[in-house]
N, C-alpha and C positions, 0 to 999 in steps of 0.2 A: 181082243174081238171073241165074242161069245160063238160057240159051236151052232152049226146050223141042224136041222131036222129035229127027230125026236131027243136029243140031248140037249137043243137049245133051252135056255132058263127063260122063263116068263117074265113080264115086267113085274108081276107081284112077289114072284120070289126073290127079284133083284132088291125090290124095294124093302122087302123085310130083312136082306142081309146087311141093309147098308146101316153104318153106326151114327145115330142121330147124336146132335148137339143137345146139353140140357136144357135149351130155352129156344123158342121159335119164334121169329117176328111177323106178324101181319100188317101190312101196309094197307092204309085205307087212302080213300080219295080225299076224304073230307076230315075234320076233326070231330065234326057232330056225329059222322059215322062211328067213329071210333068209341068215342063216348057212348053212344047207344049202345054199342057192342059190350063196352065195359059195364054198364049199370043194368045190363041184362041178367047178369048173375048167370047165366047158363052155365050147367055144368058139363064138361066136355070129357069122356072117358077115352082112354087111349093105353092099351096093352094092360088093362088092368089097374089103371093109374087115373085118378081125375087131376084133370090139368086147370090150372089157375090163369085168370085172364086179369092183366093188369095193365095201365097205361102207362106208356113209356115216352117220357118229355124227350122226344130229339125227333130228326127227319132222317129220310133213308140216306142223306149225304153224310150224315154225322155219325154213320154207323161202319163200324170196321166189320165187315161181313165175313171175313177171314178169319176172325178169333171168335166166332161163335161158338165153336167145340172145343175152347180151352176152359177147363173147370177151373174154379175159384183157389183148389189148392195149389194149382200149378201157378197159378196167377202172384199166389202169395209167394212161392218160391223165386218166381221170376223178379219180384220187388226185393228181396233181400240181395239177390243176385245182381241186381240195378246199383243197389246201394254200396255193395263191394266194389262194382265196377268203377264208379265215381271216386270211392276212397283210394282206388289203386291210381287212377288217373291223377288225382289230386297229388299224391304221395310223390309220383312220377314226375310230374309238374314242377313241386317242390325241390325234390332232390336233383333232376339235371338241368332246369332252368333257372329256379331263382335261388337255389343255394350256391351256385358260382357267383351270381352277381352279387348276394350276401358278400360271400367270402372276399370277393375283390374290393368292394366298398369298404369293408372292414378293415383291408390292408392298409388303409391309408394312415399317416401318424395324425393327421388333424391337428398337429402344433401349428400355431401361429395362423391359426385360421384355414388351414390347408385342406380345400375339400377336393372332391371329385370334379371333373371336367364337365362342362355343358351336355358333350356327347354322353358320358355315363349317365348323366341326370336323363337324359332324354331317353336312354334305353331302358329307363324304368317305365317310362309311357309305352314304348312297344312291348314290354313284357306283361304290363297289366292287360293290354289289348290283346296278345295272344294267349294269355292265361284265361281271359273270359271267353276267346273263341273255343278255346280246348274244351272248356267246362259246358259250352254251349252245344257244342257237336256231340259230346259223350252224355249228357243228360238229356238231349232229344233221341239219340240212340237207346239211351237204357230206358226212357219211358216207351219208346216204341214196341220193345222187345218182351215188355210185360204182358201184352195182347188183351188190353181192354177192349170191351165191346163198343164203347161211346169214345169218338174221339175227344170230346171235352173232360171225359176221365184222363184219357192221356195227356192232354195238355195241361190238367191242373196237377197231375204229378210231376210233369215235367217241369212245372213252374216252382213247385217246392222242392225238387232235388237241385235246380239251378239256382236257387235264392240262397241255401245253405252251402252249397258249393263256393258261389262266390265268397260268402261272408267267411268261409275257411281261409280264402286267399287274402282276404282284406285283415285276417287277423295274423296271417304270416307277414304281411308286409308292414302292420303297426309294429311288431315286435321287432323286426329289422330295423324299424326308423326310429324305435325307441333306443335300440342298443347304440345307434349311430349318434343321436341326439345327445346321450350320456356322455359318450366319449370324446365328442366335440366338446362339449360344457367343461370337463375335466382338463382336457389338454389346453383350452383356453383361460382355465382358472377362472372360471364363472362363479358368481356367489348369487346368494338369494338376497332379498330385500334388506334383510338383517344383516348382511355382511359375513356369513357363514359360507366357506367354500362348498359347492357342491360335491366335490370329492370326499368332504368330511361327513356329508349327510348319510345316515346308515337306514333309516326307514324309507321304504318303497314310495309311502303317499308323499312325504316330504320332497322327495326327489321329482315324483311326478308334478308337483304343485309349485314347483320352482319356475321362476318367469323364464329362464333360457331354455329349459326343456320343454315349456309349454308352446314357448314361441317357435321354435323348430319344429314340433309336431303338428301344431296348427298350419305352418308352411307346408308341412309335408303332406297332411291329409288335403290341403288345397291343391298341390301339385297332383296327388293321386288321382282326386276327382275331376278337375279340370287341367287338359282337356281328355284325359285319358278314358275316363267312363262315362261323362256326360256327352260329348261329342263325337270323338273319333271314332267309335266303332258304329255310331249313325251315319256319320257322312261316308264311312266306307261302305256300309251296306247300300245307300244310296247309290253311291258311284261304282262300286264295283260289281255288286248284285243286279242292279238293275239298269242304270244306265249304260254302263261298259257291256253287260250281256245283251241287252236291246238293241246297240249300235251293232254288234257282231251278227246278230240275227237279221238286222236290217241288210247289212252288205250281203250274208249269204243268199238271201231271198232276191235281193236286185241282181245277183251275180249268176244265178242259175235258174233258168227261165221255165224247167220243169216243175219246179216247186211255185204252186199257185194253188188258189181256192183255199180246201181247207188245211192242206199241208203248209200253207204259207202262214194261216192262222196260227197252227201248231207249234210251227218253229217261232212265231215272234211273241208265243207266250212268254211272261216273266218264271223264272226257274224258282225263284224264291216264292211261296205261297204266302197268303194272309193268315196268321193262327193269333193264337191269344198268348204268345210269348211275350208280347209289349208287356204285360201285367208285370212280369218278370224284372223285365229291364228298370221299369220304373220305381219299382219296389226295392231295387238294389241300388238305385241312384239316392232314393230317399232316405234308406239307411244309412249310406256312407255321408250323405250329408248331414244327419243330424251328430254325427261324431263331432262335427265342429262345435258343438255346445260344450264339450268337456275342454275344450282348451280357448286361448285369450280370444277375445270379440273382435281382434283387429281384422280376421277373414271370415267373419260370420256373413257381412253383408255382401263381399264380393262372392262369396261361394254360394250363396242363394241367388244372387243375380245370373250369375253362370248356370245354376242349376234351372232357372225360369228360362232364360233364352236360349238353353239345349232344348227343354221339352217345349217351347215355341216351335224349332225346326223340327223337332220329331212330329208334332202336331201336322204340321205341314207337310211333311214328307208322307206321313201314312195317309193322308188325305189324297194326296197326288197318288199313291199307290193303289188305293181303293177306286178311285175316279178311272185311272189311265192303264194301270200296269195289271192288277188282278182279275182274270176272267171272272172268278166266281169263288164265293165262301159261304162258310154255314156257321152259324152259332148258334145252337139249338135249345141251349139252357143256359142259367145261370150257373154252372158249375165250376167254371174258372172263376167268375167274379167272386163267389163264396170263398173259394181258395185266396182269392186275393185279398178279401176282406180280414179273413182270419190272419195273413200273413203280415198285416198293418200292425199286428200286436207288437213286431220287433221295433220299426221307428218310435211307435208311439212309448214303448217300454224304455227305450235308450233316451228319448225325449224328457220323459219324467225323473228317470235316474239321474240326468245332467241337472235338471234343475232342483233336484232334492239334494 
């Protein structure tokens, strides 16, 4: 509280003592009004400095107003902190979740075709889903902590972080799968088409190009992608994050008579917002699918059929979310789309490398 009487501070002194942000935003009623203000090129003097007026491609809903006072230097520091945070989460996931599974599956003798049970194989699906969920939560939180002024910049950063973190998980699984495939081929005394034992091969390229290794790797990639990556996360999102929560909200509203009107509308809102994170989901699925081009063609067609059918479900689910679940959303610019177009370099480069 400010003191009363002669010691009371005037409104002018209070406003001058405030610390202003490095940028100020002016909201116009129409785009034509904004364009007229920008094209006027009128100089504005403020505290001995000349302010520059620039058009901002955004809407009031697309601005994180609480982040206006964060300087660029602080944002750069937070970006590096976010990268470290994601690397730490990926390391923890690898050490405490993936490594025990790898050690357990590697403990099998693989002699006479002995392999892990179906339950162990299905556990890989659970690990993949949990790993993707951990990376999704970590990347979303890391991007939010950077303090971007525009929500589109925040979601674009999340998409880049999530894409590369999932690629790290895929590389870890590829290394584990390749090791198990080689041990199985050696235990079964598998041979190349020329009759040479795989155990006698010394060159890594020759081992990778042997039919038995590629057959097992192709099957492993198919199982990794379908249904662990292509379908289960999105079915879980539809059932757990939308249908189940909406059902619980309906039960609560119908059970308590004092929840009505606007409070009932707020209670029936879907907790998961409609954002641009689907770009990253589709990019990861495509990048994982094109890995099959490096392996025998027996799984290529089934994998891409599964990819197409899964994305048909994703389209129908998002269509339902937009019309029935999400109260509002705002995509103000093409920033996220631009990030997505640039990240398409990854699957395109992998496809070219496979054909070369």
